[in-house]
C-alpha positions as CSV (number, residue, x, y, z in Angstrom):
1,X,-46.6,-79.0,40.8
2,X,-43.7,-78.7,43.3
3,X,-41.8,-75.8,44.7
4,X,-38.7,-77.0,42.8
5,X,-40.5,-76.7,39.5
6,X,-41.3,-73.1,40.1
7,X,-37.7,-72.1,40.8
8,X,-34.7,-71.8,38.6
9,X,-31.0,-72.1,39.4
10,X,-29.4,-69.2,41.2
11,X,-27.7,-66.7,39.0
12,X,-25.6,-63.7,40.1
13,X,-27.8,-61.3,38.0
14,X,-30.5,-61.2,35.3
15,X,-29.6,-61.2,31.7
16,X,-28.6,-57.6,30.7
17,X,-28.1,-56.7,34.4
18,X,-31.6,-55.2,34.9
19,X,-34.4,-57.3,36.4
20,X,-37.4,-58.4,34.3
21,X,-39.7,-55.9,36.0
22,X,-37.4,-52.9,35.1
23,X,-37.1,-54.0,31.5
24,X,-40.9,-54.5,31.2
25,X,-41.5,-51.0,32.5
26,X,-38.9,-49.5,30.2
27,X,-40.3,-51.3,27.2
28,X,-43.8,-50.0,27.9
29,X,-42.6,-46.4,28.4
30,X,-40.5,-46.7,25.2
31,X,-43.7,-47.8,23.3
32,X,-45.6,-44.9,24.8
33,X,-42.8,-42.5,23.8
34,X,-42.8,-43.7,20.2
35,X,-46.6,-43.3,20.1
36,X,-46.4,-39.7,21.3
37,X,-43.2,-38.3,19.7
38,X,-41.3,-35.8,21.8
39,X,-43.5,-36.2,24.9
40,X,-41.6,-37.1,28.1
41,X,-42.6,-40.3,29.8
42,X,-41.7,-40.8,33.5
43,X,-40.1,-44.1,34.6
44,X,-38.6,-45.5,37.7
45,X,-34.9,-45.1,37.0
46,X,-32.9,-48.0,38.4
47,X,-29.5,-48.1,39.9
48,X,-26.7,-49.2,37.6
49,X,-23.0,-49.5,38.4
50,X,-22.1,-45.9,37.3
51,X,-22.8,-42.5,38.7
52,X,-26.0,-40.6,37.7
53,X,-25.2,-37.9,35.2
54,X,-22.8,-40.2,33.3
55,X,-25.3,-41.9,31.0
56,X,-27.4,-44.0,33.3
57,X,-30.6,-43.2,31.3
58,X,-29.1,-44.3,28.0
59,X,-27.5,-47.3,29.6
60,X,-30.8,-48.6,31.0
61,X,-32.4,-48.3,27.6
62,X,-29.5,-50.1,26.0
63,X,-29.7,-52.9,28.6
64,X,-33.4,-53.3,27.9
65,X,-33.0,-53.5,24.1
66,X,-29.8,-55.5,23.9
67,X,-29.8,-59.2,23.0
68,X,-26.9,-61.7,22.1
69,X,-27.3,-60.9,18.4
70,X,-27.1,-57.1,18.8
71,X,-23.9,-55.4,17.7
72,X,-23.3,-52.5,20.0
73,X,-21.4,-49.2,19.4
74,X,-20.9,-46.6,22.2
75,X,-19.9,-43.0,21.5
76,X,-18.8,-40.2,23.9
77,X,-18.9,-36.8,22.2
78,X,-17.9,-38.4,18.9
79,X,-15.2,-40.7,20.3
80,X,-15.4,-44.5,20.6
81,X,-12.1,-44.8,22.6
82,X,-12.8,-42.4,25.5
83,X,-12.9,-43.8,29.0
84,X,-16.7,-43.4,29.4
85,X,-17.4,-45.0,26.0
86,X,-15.0,-47.9,26.5
87,X,-16.4,-48.6,30.0
88,X,-20.0,-48.6,28.9
89,X,-19.2,-50.7,25.8
90,X,-17.3,-53.2,28.0
91,X,-20.1,-53.4,30.5
92,X,-22.8,-54.0,27.8
93,X,-20.8,-56.8,26.3
94,X,-20.1,-58.4,29.6
95,X,-23.7,-58.6,30.8
96,X,-25.2,-59.5,27.4
97,X,-22.6,-61.4,25.4
98,X,-23.4,-59.1,22.5
99,X,-20.6,-58.3,20.0
100,X,-19.2,-54.7,20.0
101,X,-18.0,-52.6,17.1
102,X,-16.7,-49.1,16.4
103,X,-18.1,-49.0,12.9
104,X,-21.4,-47.2,12.6
105,X,-22.5,-49.3,9.7
106,X,-22.0,-52.6,11.5
107,X,-23.9,-51.5,14.7
108,X,-27.5,-52.5,15.4
109,X,-27.7,-50.5,18.7
110,X,-25.8,-47.2,19.1
111,X,-25.6,-45.4,22.4
112,X,-24.2,-41.9,22.2
113,X,-23.4,-39.0,24.4
114,X,-23.8,-35.6,22.7
115,X,-23.2,-36.6,19.1
116,X,-25.0,-38.3,16.1
117,X,-22.6,-40.2,13.8
118,X,-21.8,-38.6,10.4
119,X,-22.8,-41.6,8.4
120,X,-26.6,-42.0,7.8
121,X,-28.3,-44.6,9.9
122,X,-30.5,-47.3,8.5
123,X,-34.1,-48.3,9.4
124,X,-32.9,-51.3,11.3
125,X,-30.6,-49.3,13.6
126,X,-31.6,-47.7,17.0
127,X,-29.9,-44.6,18.3
128,X,-30.0,-44.1,22.1
129,X,-29.1,-40.6,23.2
130,X,-28.0,-39.8,26.8
131,X,-29.8,-36.7,28.2
132,X,-28.7,-34.8,31.2
133,X,-31.7,-32.4,31.2
134,X,-34.8,-33.5,29.3
135,X,-36.9,-30.4,30.1
136,X,-36.6,-27.7,27.4
137,X,-38.8,-25.3,29.5
138,X,-36.5,-25.4,32.5
139,X,-34.8,-22.2,31.5
140,X,-38.0,-20.2,31.3
141,X,-40.1,-22.0,33.8
142,X,-38.2,-23.6,36.8
143,X,-41.5,-25.0,38.3
144,X,-41.8,-28.4,36.7
145,X,-45.5,-28.7,37.6
146,X,-46.2,-25.6,35.6
147,X,-43.9,-26.7,32.8
148,X,-45.9,-30.0,32.5
149,X,-49.1,-28.0,32.1
150,X,-47.4,-25.8,29.5
151,X,-46.5,-28.9,27.5
152,X,-50.1,-30.1,27.8
153,X,-51.4,-26.8,26.5
154,X,-48.7,-26.5,23.8
155,X,-47.8,-23.2,25.4
156,X,-44.3,-22.4,24.2
157,X,-44.6,-18.6,24.1
158,X,-41.9,-18.1,26.7
159,X,-39.5,-20.2,24.7
160,X,-40.1,-18.1,21.6
161,X,-39.6,-15.0,23.7
162,X,-36.3,-16.3,25.0
163,X,-35.1,-16.9,21.4
164,X,-36.3,-13.4,20.4
165,X,-34.4,-11.8,23.3
166,X,-31.2,-13.5,22.2
167,X,-31.6,-12.1,18.7
168,X,-32.3,-8.6,20.0
169,X,-29.3,-8.6,22.3
170,X,-26.8,-10.5,20.2
171,X,-28.1,-10.3,16.6
172,X,-28.4,-14.1,16.4
173,X,-29.8,-17.0,18.4
174,X,-27.1,-17.9,21.0
175,X,-28.5,-21.4,21.8
176,X,-25.8,-23.9,20.9
177,X,-26.3,-27.5,22.1
178,X,-29.7,-28.8,23.1
179,X,-31.5,-26.5,20.6
180,X,-35.3,-26.7,21.3
181,X,-37.1,-28.5,18.5
182,X,-40.7,-29.2,17.6
183,X,-41.4,-32.9,17.2
184,X,-44.3,-34.0,14.9
185,X,-45.7,-30.5,15.1
186,X,-46.8,-30.9,18.7
187,X,-44.2,-31.3,21.5
188,X,-41.1,-29.2,22.0
189,X,-38.1,-31.3,23.1
190,X,-34.5,-30.8,23.9
191,X,-32.6,-33.2,21.6
192,X,-29.8,-34.0,24.1
193,X,-26.8,-31.7,24.2
194,X,-26.0,-32.5,20.6
195,X,-24.7,-29.5,18.6
196,X,-26.9,-27.6,16.2
197,X,-25.0,-29.5,13.5
198,X,-26.7,-32.8,14.5
199,X,-30.3,-31.6,15.0
200,X,-31.3,-31.7,11.3
201,X,-30.1,-35.3,11.2
202,X,-33.2,-36.2,13.3
203,X,-35.7,-34.7,10.8
204,X,-37.4,-37.5,8.8
205,X,-34.6,-39.9,9.8
206,X,-34.9,-43.6,8.9
207,X,-33.9,-44.8,12.3
208,X,-35.6,-44.8,15.7
209,X,-34.1,-42.4,18.3
210,X,-34.7,-42.9,22.0
211,X,-33.6,-40.3,24.5
212,X,-33.4,-41.1,28.2
213,X,-32.5,-39.2,31.3
214,X,-31.7,-41.5,34.2
215,X,-31.2,-38.7,36.8
216,X,-34.4,-36.9,35.8
217,X,-36.3,-40.2,35.2
218,X,-37.7,-39.2,31.8
219,X,-37.7,-40.9,28.5
220,X,-38.9,-39.7,25.1
221,X,-38.5,-40.7,21.4
222,X,-38.3,-39.6,17.8
223,X,-39.8,-42.4,15.6
224,X,-38.6,-43.0,12.1
225,X,-39.7,-40.6,9.4
226,X,-40.9,-38.0,12.0
227,X,-40.7,-34.3,11.6
228,X,-38.1,-32.6,13.9
229,X,-38.0,-28.8,13.3
230,X,-35.8,-26.4,15.3
231,X,-37.7,-23.4,16.6
232,X,-36.8,-20.6,14.3
233,X,-38.4,-17.3,13.1
234,X,-39.3,-17.0,9.4
235,X,-36.9,-14.2,8.9
236,X,-34.0,-15.7,11.0
237,X,-33.1,-19.1,9.4
238,X,-31.6,-21.9,11.4
239,X,-27.9,-22.0,11.2
240,X,-25.5,-24.9,12.0
241,X,-21.9,-24.4,13.1
242,X,-19.7,-23.0,10.3
243,X,-17.5,-26.0,9.9
244,X,-18.1,-26.6,6.2
245,X,-14.7,-25.1,5.1
246,X,-12.6,-26.8,7.9
247,X,-10.4,-29.8,7.1
248,X,-9.4,-32.5,9.5
249,X,-5.6,-32.4,10.1
250,X,-5.3,-36.2,10.5
251,X,-7.8,-37.7,7.9
252,X,-8.2,-34.9,5.4
253,X,-12.0,-35.1,5.7
254,X,-13.6,-31.8,4.9
255,X,-17.1,-30.4,5.5
256,X,-17.9,-32.3,8.8
257,X,-18.3,-31.3,12.4
258,X,-14.8,-30.7,13.8
259,X,-13.1,-30.5,17.2
260,X,-10.7,-27.5,17.6
261,X,-7.3,-28.3,19.1
262,X,-5.3,-25.3,20.3
263,X,-1.5,-25.4,19.5
264,X,1.4,-24.1,21.4
265,X,2.0,-21.2,19.0
266,X,-1.6,-19.9,19.5
267,X,-3.0,-21.4,16.3
268,X,-5.5,-24.2,16.1
269,X,-5.8,-27.5,14.2
270,X,-9.0,-29.4,13.6
271,X,-10.0,-33.0,13.8
272,X,-13.3,-34.6,12.7
273,X,-15.4,-35.2,15.8
274,X,-16.7,-38.6,14.7
275,X,-13.5,-40.5,15.5
276,X,-14.3,-43.7,13.7
277,X,-15.4,-41.8,10.6
278,X,-12.0,-40.1,10.6
279,X,-10.3,-43.5,10.9
280,X,-12.2,-44.8,7.9
281,X,-11.3,-41.7,6.0
282,X,-7.6,-42.3,6.8
283,X,-7.8,-45.9,5.7
284,X,-9.6,-44.9,2.4
285,X,-6.9,-42.3,1.7
286,X,-4.2,-44.9,2.3
287,X,-5.8,-47.2,-0.3
288,X,-7.3,-49.7,2.2
289,X,-10.6,-51.3,1.5
290,X,-13.1,-49.7,3.9
291,X,-16.9,-49.3,3.8
292,X,-17.4,-45.5,4.1
293,X,-21.2,-44.9,4.2
294,X,-23.3,-42.1,2.9
295,X,-23.1,-39.0,5.2
296,X,-25.7,-36.5,6.3
297,X,-23.5,-33.6,5.2
298,X,-21.5,-33.0,2.1
299,X,-19.1,-30.1,2.1
300,X,-20.8,-28.6,5.1
301,X,-24.3,-28.7,3.4
302,X,-27.1,-31.1,4.5
303,X,-27.4,-33.7,1.8
304,X,-30.8,-35.1,2.5
C-alpha cells in the first residue's frame, strides 16, 4: 500500500457540494426523523452559498438526497420561475448533473418554500419543505429548553389555550400559515409556513415529506401514510381558506388556492398559486396534449 493509492485526484468540491461527513450526518438524522414522525432532530447545519433564512435547510437535504438520475423541481410560494426557485434549481443541477423540471408529475425530488403542489404526489416522490421556524411552541414558551421538555411530556396545553383565546377574542382561530398539527398522534409540529389549504395534503399522503430548518439546525419528517391532524376543538372544525369559488383569470382553473392581485381600479383578480399547474391548465384549455394529474382538491373540497 502506498500513499498514492490512498488518495484521489483533486476536485474543486464533493459531488453535490456537501462533503461526505455532512451527507452522512444528514442521512442519519433523516432516518431518525422518519422513525419518530414530527419530532425535531438537531443537526450541524453547514454553510452553503446562500444566506440563512432563504432555504439553506431544504437545500442541504436536497443536496444529500440528489443523484444524477433524480429529476428536480423547486418551488417558491407556488412559483417555479421566481428568483429564489430559479437560483436553487440552477445550483442543484450544476453540482449534481441532475435534470430539472417544472412539472410536478415528472419530478422525483421537489424542494418547496411555503407551498405543496396541487397535483397529488406519488409514493416514489420526496417533498422537501423549507422551514424558517421549526418550533411550534415558541409563541407560548420562548425558553427552548423548557419547550423541549414540553415535547417530551407531550404537554401541549398552552398551545390549546392559545387557540382557545383566539376563538374567544375573534370568533375563530386566527392562525393562518404554520398551523400546528399533531403527527402520528404524538408530536405537534409546525408544517412550514404553508397555508391552511395545504395542511390536509400531508394527512395519510403517499409521499415522504422532510422539513428542514438550516438556521435553527432542526430536521423533522412526515413518513408516507402517516396521520397529520391540525389541532382543532370538536365544536370548532378546521377550515381552509375560502378559495373554492375563485377562478384563475389566466387559466380558468377553479377551486384551487389563489393569489390575489390588486388592480388599479381597486378591484382584484386571482391567479392559481401553483404556477405550473396553471400553465398546464392553459395548455389543456387550448387543446394541447398535457398530463394534468389528479389534484388534492376538487371545486374547493378535499378529494381524498
